[in-house]
C-alpha positions as CSV (number, residue, x, y, z in Angstrom):
1,M,0.0,0.0,0.0
2,T,1.2,3.5,-0.7
3,N,0.7,6.5,1.6
4,R,-1.6,9.3,0.6
5,K,0.4,12.2,-0.8
6,P,-0.6,15.9,-0.2
7,N,-2.3,17.4,-3.2
8,K,-2.4,20.9,-4.4
9,A,-5.5,23.0,-3.8
10,G,-8.4,21.9,-5.9
11,E,-6.9,18.5,-6.8
12,R,-8.9,15.3,-6.0
13,T,-7.7,13.2,-3.1
14,L,-8.0,9.5,-3.6
15,F,-7.6,6.7,-1.1
16,P,-4.1,5.2,-1.0
17,V,-4.0,2.4,-3.5
18,E,-1.4,0.7,-5.6
19,E,-0.2,3.0,-8.3
20,K,-1.7,1.0,-11.2
21,I,-5.1,1.0,-9.6
22,G,-4.8,4.7,-8.7
23,A,-4.0,5.7,-12.3
24,T,-6.9,3.6,-13.6
25,L,-9.3,5.2,-11.1
26,I,-8.2,8.7,-11.9
27,S,-8.7,8.1,-15.6
28,L,-12.1,6.6,-15.0
29,V,-13.2,9.4,-12.6
30,E,-12.2,12.1,-15.1
31,K,-14.2,10.4,-17.9
32,L,-17.2,10.0,-15.7
33,K,-17.0,13.7,-14.7
34,S,-17.0,14.7,-18.4
35,L,-20.3,12.7,-18.8
36,A,-21.8,13.7,-15.4
37,G,-21.2,17.4,-15.9
38,P,-23.7,17.8,-18.8
39,L,-26.2,15.6,-17.1
40,N,-25.9,17.6,-13.8
41,R,-26.5,20.8,-15.8
42,L,-29.5,19.2,-17.5
43,D,-30.9,18.1,-14.1
44,K,-30.5,21.7,-12.8
45,V,-32.2,23.2,-15.9
46,L,-35.2,20.9,-15.6
47,R,-35.6,21.4,-11.9
48,S,-35.4,25.1,-12.1
49,S,-37.9,25.4,-15.0
50,H,-41.4,26.3,-13.8
51,T,-42.7,27.7,-17.0
52,G,-45.3,26.4,-19.4
53,P,-44.8,24.4,-22.6
54,E,-44.3,27.5,-24.7
55,D,-41.3,28.5,-22.5
56,Y,-39.7,25.1,-22.2
57,P,-35.9,25.7,-22.0
58,S,-35.2,23.8,-25.2
59,P,-31.9,25.5,-26.0
60,E,-30.4,24.7,-22.7
61,V,-31.7,21.1,-22.7
62,L,-30.4,20.5,-26.2
63,S,-27.0,21.9,-25.3
64,C,-26.7,19.6,-22.3
65,L,-27.8,16.5,-24.3
66,K,-25.3,17.2,-27.1
67,S,-22.5,17.6,-24.6
68,A,-23.4,14.4,-22.9
69,R,-23.5,12.6,-26.2
70,N,-20.1,13.9,-27.2
71,A,-18.7,12.9,-23.9
72,W,-20.2,9.4,-24.2
73,K,-18.9,8.9,-27.8
74,T,-15.4,10.1,-26.8
75,H,-15.2,7.5,-24.0
76,E,-17.7,4.8,-24.9
77,T,-15.0,2.2,-25.4
78,S,-12.3,3.3,-22.9
79,M,-14.7,4.0,-20.0
80,P,-16.1,0.5,-19.7
81,N,-12.6,-0.9,-20.1
82,N,-11.3,1.4,-17.3
83,L,-14.2,0.3,-15.2
84,D,-13.5,-3.4,-15.7
85,E,-9.8,-2.8,-15.0
86,A,-10.5,-0.9,-11.8
87,I,-12.9,-3.6,-10.6
88,S,-10.5,-6.4,-11.3
89,A,-7.5,-4.6,-9.7
90,T,-9.5,-3.5,-6.7
91,E,-10.8,-7.1,-6.1
92,E,-7.2,-8.4,-6.3
93,L,-6.1,-5.7,-3.8
94,L,-9.0,-6.5,-1.5
95,N,-8.1,-10.2,-1.5
96,Q,-4.5,-9.3,-0.6
97,E,-5.7,-7.1,2.3
98,R,-8.1,-9.8,3.6
99,S,-5.4,-12.5,3.5
100,S,-3.0,-10.3,5.5
101,L,-5.5,-8.6,7.8
102,Q,-5.1,-11.0,10.7
103,Q,-1.3,-10.8,10.6
104,R,-1.4,-7.0,10.4
105,F,-3.9,-6.8,13.2
106,L,-1.8,-9.0,15.5
107,E,1.4,-7.1,14.7
108,K,-0.3,-3.8,15.6
109,V,-1.8,-5.2,18.8
110,S,1.6,-6.6,19.8
111,Q,3.3,-3.3,19.2
112,R,1.0,-1.7,21.7
113,G,1.6,-4.4,24.3
114,W,-2.0,-5.6,24.3
115,T,-2.9,-9.2,25.0
116,V,-5.1,-11.2,22.7
117,Q,-7.3,-14.1,23.6
118,G,-9.7,-16.2,21.5
119,N,-9.4,-16.9,17.8
120,W,-9.6,-14.8,14.6
121,P,-12.0,-13.4,13.4
122,E,-13.4,-12.9,16.9
123,P,-10.4,-12.0,19.1
124,V,-10.7,-10.7,22.6
125,V,-8.2,-7.9,23.4
126,E,-7.0,-7.2,26.9
127,Q,-9.5,-9.9,28.2
128,V,-12.4,-7.4,28.0
129,I,-12.7,-6.0,24.5
130,F,-14.6,-8.3,22.2
131,V,-14.0,-7.9,18.5
132,K,-15.8,-9.4,15.5
133,V,-14.3,-8.9,12.1
134,D,-16.2,-9.7,8.9
135,P,-13.7,-9.1,6.0
136,D,-16.2,-10.3,3.4
137,R,-18.7,-7.5,4.3
138,G,-16.0,-5.0,5.3
139,K,-17.4,-4.7,8.8
140,A,-16.1,-4.8,12.3
141,I,-17.8,-4.7,15.7
142,V,-16.1,-3.7,19.0
143,N,-18.0,-4.7,22.2
144,G,-21.3,-4.7,20.3
145,R,-20.8,-1.4,18.5
146,S,-20.5,-1.5,14.7
147,L,-17.7,0.6,13.2
148,G,-19.6,0.9,9.9
149,S,-16.5,0.0,7.8
150,L,-13.5,-2.2,8.2
151,S,-10.4,0.0,8.6
152,L,-7.5,-1.4,10.6
153,D,-6.6,2.1,11.9
154,Q,-10.3,2.7,12.8
155,L,-10.5,-0.7,14.5
156,L,-7.4,-0.1,16.6
157,K,-8.6,3.4,17.7
158,A,-12.0,1.9,18.7
159,I,-10.2,-0.8,20.8
160,E,-8.0,1.8,22.4
161,T,-11.0,4.0,23.3
162,E,-12.7,0.9,24.9
163,R,-9.6,0.1,26.7
164,D,-9.3,3.6,28.2
165,V,-13.0,3.4,29.3
166,L,-13.2,-0.1,30.7
167,L,-9.8,-0.5,32.3
168,R,-9.9,2.3,34.8
169,K,-6.8,2.9,36.8
170,D,-8.8,3.6,40.0
171,F,-10.7,0.3,39.8
172,D,-10.7,-1.6,43.2
173,P,-11.7,-5.2,42.9
174,A,-12.5,-5.6,46.6
175,K,-14.9,-2.6,46.6
176,W,-16.5,-3.8,43.4
177,L,-17.0,-7.3,44.9
178,V,-18.9,-5.7,47.8
179,E,-21.1,-3.8,45.3
180,L,-21.7,-7.1,43.5
181,S,-22.6,-9.0,46.7
182,R,-25.0,-6.3,47.8
183,A,-26.7,-6.5,44.4
184,Y,-26.9,-10.2,44.8
185,D,-28.4,-10.0,48.3
186,K,-31.0,-7.4,47.1
187,A,-32.1,-9.6,44.2
188,K,-32.2,-12.7,46.6
189,R,-34.4,-10.9,49.1
190,E,-36.8,-9.7,46.4
191,R,-37.2,-13.3,45.2
192,A,-37.3,-14.8,48.8
193,L,-34.5,-17.2,47.8
194,P,-32.3,-19.0,50.2
195,D,-28.6,-18.1,50.8
196,G,-26.3,-19.3,48.0
197,E,-29.1,-19.6,45.4
198,P,-27.7,-18.7,41.9
199,I,-29.4,-15.6,40.4
200,P,-29.5,-14.6,36.7
201,V,-26.7,-12.3,35.9
202,F,-28.9,-9.6,34.2
203,D,-31.1,-9.4,37.3
204,I,-28.0,-8.6,39.4
205,L,-26.7,-6.1,36.8
206,A,-30.1,-4.3,37.0
207,Q,-29.6,-4.1,40.8
208,I,-26.2,-2.6,40.4
209,V,-27.5,0.0,37.9
210,W,-30.3,0.9,40.2
211,A,-28.0,1.3,43.2
212,R,-25.7,3.6,41.3
213,Q,-28.4,6.2,40.7
214,G,-28.0,9.3,42.9
215,E,-30.5,11.5,44.6
216,K,-30.5,13.8,41.5
217,F,-31.9,11.0,39.4
218,F,-34.6,10.1,41.8
219,R,-35.7,13.7,42.1
220,N,-35.7,14.1,38.3
221,P,-35.3,10.7,36.5
222,S,-34.2,12.1,33.2
223,L,-31.6,10.8,30.7
224,D,-29.2,13.6,31.7
225,N,-29.3,12.4,35.4
226,F,-29.0,8.7,34.7
227,V,-25.8,7.0,35.6
228,A,-25.1,4.4,32.9
229,Y,-23.4,1.0,33.6
230,S,-23.0,-1.0,30.4
231,V,-22.8,-4.8,30.0
232,A,-19.3,-4.3,28.6
233,Q,-18.2,-2.4,31.8
234,F,-19.8,-5.0,34.1
235,R,-18.0,-7.8,32.2
236,A,-14.7,-5.9,32.4
237,D,-15.1,-5.3,36.1
238,L,-16.0,-9.0,36.7
239,T,-13.1,-10.2,34.6
240,R,-10.6,-7.9,36.5
241,T,-12.0,-9.0,39.8
242,L,-11.5,-12.7,38.9
243,A,-8.0,-11.9,37.6
244,S,-7.1,-10.3,40.9
245,E,-8.4,-13.5,42.7
246,V,-10.5,-11.3,45.0
247,T,-13.5,-13.5,45.3
248,D,-14.1,-13.7,49.0
249,T,-16.3,-11.3,51.0
250,T,-15.5,-10.1,54.5
251,D,-18.5,-12.1,55.8
252,G,-17.1,-15.4,54.7
253,R,-18.8,-15.9,51.3
254,R,-17.2,-16.7,48.0
255,L,-18.3,-15.6,44.5
256,E,-19.5,-18.4,42.3
257,I,-20.4,-18.2,38.6
258,S,-22.4,-20.7,36.6
259,T,-23.5,-20.9,33.0
260,G,-27.1,-20.3,31.9
261,S,-29.5,-22.3,29.8
262,F,-29.8,-19.8,26.9
263,A,-27.1,-17.7,25.3
264,K,-29.3,-14.6,25.3
265,H,-29.5,-14.8,29.1
266,T,-25.8,-15.0,29.6
267,I,-22.7,-12.8,29.2
268,F,-19.9,-14.2,27.1
269,M,-16.6,-13.4,28.8
270,Y,-13.0,-14.4,29.4
271,F,-12.3,-16.3,32.6
272,P,-8.7,-15.4,33.7
273,T,-8.5,-18.3,36.1
274,T,-9.1,-21.0,33.5
275,R,-7.8,-18.9,30.5
276,H,-10.9,-19.8,28.5
277,L,-13.9,-18.0,27.1
278,G,-17.2,-19.0,28.5
279,S,-20.7,-17.8,29.6
280,C,-21.7,-16.2,32.8
281,G,-25.4,-17.0,33.3
282,R,-25.9,-16.9,37.1
283,I,-24.1,-15.5,40.1
284,A,-24.1,-16.6,43.7
285,F,-22.4,-15.9,46.9
286,S,-22.1,-19.0,49.1
287,K,-20.4,-19.8,52.4
288,K,-16.9,-21.0,51.8
289,G,-16.6,-24.8,51.8
290,K,-20.3,-25.2,51.0
291,L,-21.2,-26.7,47.6
C-alpha cells in the first residue's frame, strides 16, 4: 500500500492504493466527470424550470444533451474498459488485504503491548474487548458497536477507546466485589430465595445499575441524570476481579459463577483463572466450603 500524498489546492484526493489502480481510477473518474457534468446541468435546468410548454428551455436542454452525447462517444470504449480494469484490480487488492488482515492486526496489537485471547476473526483484546471482524462484508464490531466500515486504523482506535474506558486505573476489585454481593443480596431478598441460590446475571446487573443512581436522578429521573453502567463495563469489572483473585467477601462468602441455559440470558466473557472464554449466566455468593 502507498501513503496518501498531499495534493495541491483543488486536486482530487484518492484513497491510498497501488499505483496501477490509482492511475486507472483517476482516468475513470475524469471520464465519468465529463459525462456527469452535462447531465448535472440538465438536471439543474429541468428542476429550475417552472414555465409552461411554450417557455420550455429547449436550447439549454439541447446543449446539455449534445455535450453528454459527445462525452459518451469520446469515452464509450475506454470508459467500460477502465471500469473493468478498476474492478479487477481492486478485487485483487481486497483479496490481498483480507489475507494479511489477521497478521497486520496481531502485529499492531503486539506493538501496543496488548494481549489477545480467543481466535480470529473474533479475538478478545486485553481480556475485556470483544472484537468481531467480517472481512467479506467489510465490517467490524467492537463490544457490540459496529464501526460501519473495516479499517485497521479505525479498528485499533476503537479498541484503544474501549480500553481507556473499561480498564480504569482507579478500579478496586475488593470494593466492586462488595457492590456485586450487595446487588446479589438485594435480588435474593426480592425473590425470597435461600442463601447461595444462583441468580440470573442480568437481574444482578439491574440491581447494580439501580443502586448507582443518585438523589439527583430520583428527584428528576431524566436521561441527563441517569448513571449508565454497560454490560461491557460490568463484564470488564467482573473479569478484572476474577483476575485479581479477589472472590471472598468479608462475611465469609465466595463468589460463584455458573452458565445459563440460553445464550441470550448469559454474558460471554473471558475467565482469567481458566484462561478460557465462556458464559456467565448466574451468580451466587455461598459460604466457603459449602457446595
